[in-house]
N, C-alpha and C positions, 0 to 999 in steps of 0.2 A: 441495584444496577443490573442492566441487561446481562444475561448469561454469556452471550457471545463477546460482548465488550469486555466483560470481566476476564474471560479466558485470554483474550488478546493482550490485555494490559498485564496479566500475569506473565506472559511471554517476555515482556519488557523487563519486569522485575526492577532491579536497582540500576540497570544500564541507563546512561545518559541518552535521552531520546535524540538529541541533535547529533551526537556522535554516531549513533546507529544510522540515522538518516544520511549522514555524510558518507559512511562506509558502504552502504548497500549497493550503489551503482557499480563500484569496482568488484564487489563480491558476485553480483549477478553476471557481469561480463566474464569473470574468471570461471564461474561455473559453466556458463555456456561454452566457453572455449574448451573446457574439459569434456564436453559431451560429444558423443558420436551422433550422427543424424538420427539413428534409431532410438537414441535416448530421449529425444524430443517427443516421441510417441509413447513413452513409458510413463506409467502413473506411479505415484509414491505409495499408493495403497489401492486395493481392489475397489472399483467403482468411483474412484476419485479422478481429479483432473490430471492430464498429462503435463509433462514439463512445458510443452508448447502453450498449453492453457494457462499455466501459472505465470509464465513470462508475460503473456498478453494481459492477463488479469492485473498484474502489478502495474503495467503501464496505464491501464484504464483507471485503476484506483488512484494513482498519482494525479491523473487529470481531474478526477471527480473530487478528491479531497482538496486539491489546490483551489478548485472553484469554490467549494464550501467555505474554506478558510477565508477567501477573499470576500465572499458574501457576508460572513459574520463580521469581519472587520469594517466593511462599508456600511452594514445595516444590522447592528446588534439587535437580537431578538427575532431575526428573520426565521421564517419557516423553511427548513432545509429540504431540498429535493432528495428523496430516497431513490435508489436504483436497485434493480434486481440483478445481482451479479450472474445468476444462472441464465437469465435471458441474454445478457451481454455475451456470456461465454458460448452461446450457440454458434457463434461465428469464429471462435478461436481455433478450430481444427485446421483452418487454412492460414492462420496468422504466421507471419515471418518473425521468428523468435529474436533474430538479430536486430530487426527493425524495432521490435518491442523494447529491447534493451536500450537502443539508442534514443527512442522516444522517452523512456523512463529517465535516462541520464539527463536529457535536456530539461524535462519537466521538473525533476528533482532539484537540479541546479537552480532553476528559476524559483521554485518554492522555497529553497533554503535562502536564497537571496532576499526574498520577501520576509521570511522569519527573522532574519538579521536586523530588519528595520523596525520591528514591532516594539511598541511601548508596553508597559505593564497593563494598561487598560485594554490594549489590543489582545494580549494573551488571555485576559480574563473575560473578554467579550463572549457572549453565548448566542447560539442559534438553537432552534428547536427542531430536533430530529423527529420525524413522524412516529417512529417506533420506540426510540430510546429517550425521548424527552430532551431536556436542556443539555447542550454540549458546548463547552468552552473551546476556544482555540487551543489552549493548553491540553485539554483532553484529546482533541482531534490529533494533535501532534504526537502525543504519547501513544494513541491508538495506531497511528501510521507506523511508528517505530516498532511496536509490537507485531503489527501486521507484517512488516518486513521480516522480522525474526521468524515468525511462523512459516512464511512461504520459503524463506531461505533454507530452513530445515527440511522442508519437503524436497526442494531441488537437490540439496546435499544427499538426501537418502537415495534419490534417483541416480546420482553420479556414483555413489558408493556401491550400488547394486551389482 
C-alpha cells in the first residue's frame, strides 16, 4: 500500500468513516469561528500550509474526491485523474476561508447524500489511481475520513497556539 495512503488510513483507525464525514463540516466551521484573522496566516508547522491553505485544500479535495467516486460508480475500472495538490495550493494564499468552509459544507452534504444511496456493488467498485493502483469507493471514503482527521488536527494545533 502507498505510504501516504496508509498514513491517512491510520488516522481513521477504528472510527466510523461516515460519522467522521458527517461531523467534519461543523468542526471546520467551529474552528474557523475560533480563529482570529491572523490565525489564518499561521502554519501548523514550519514550512507547512497556513490555516487558510488547509481550508481551501479541504474544499478542493471534497470536490475532487466526489468526482472520483462518481466516476468509479458510473464506470468501474476507470483510470482516475490525479491532481497535484501543491499546484492547486499556489492560489490558496488569497482564498476566502469562510467561503471554503461553505463550499466544503455543500459539497460534503451532496457527497454524503450520494453515499447513502450506494449498493454493495457500488462500494466495492474500483477505479485505477495512476500512482496508487486500484482504489474502491470504500477505500476512497475511508481515505477521505482519515484526510479530514489529519487536517482537523492541523487546524486545531493552530487554534491552540
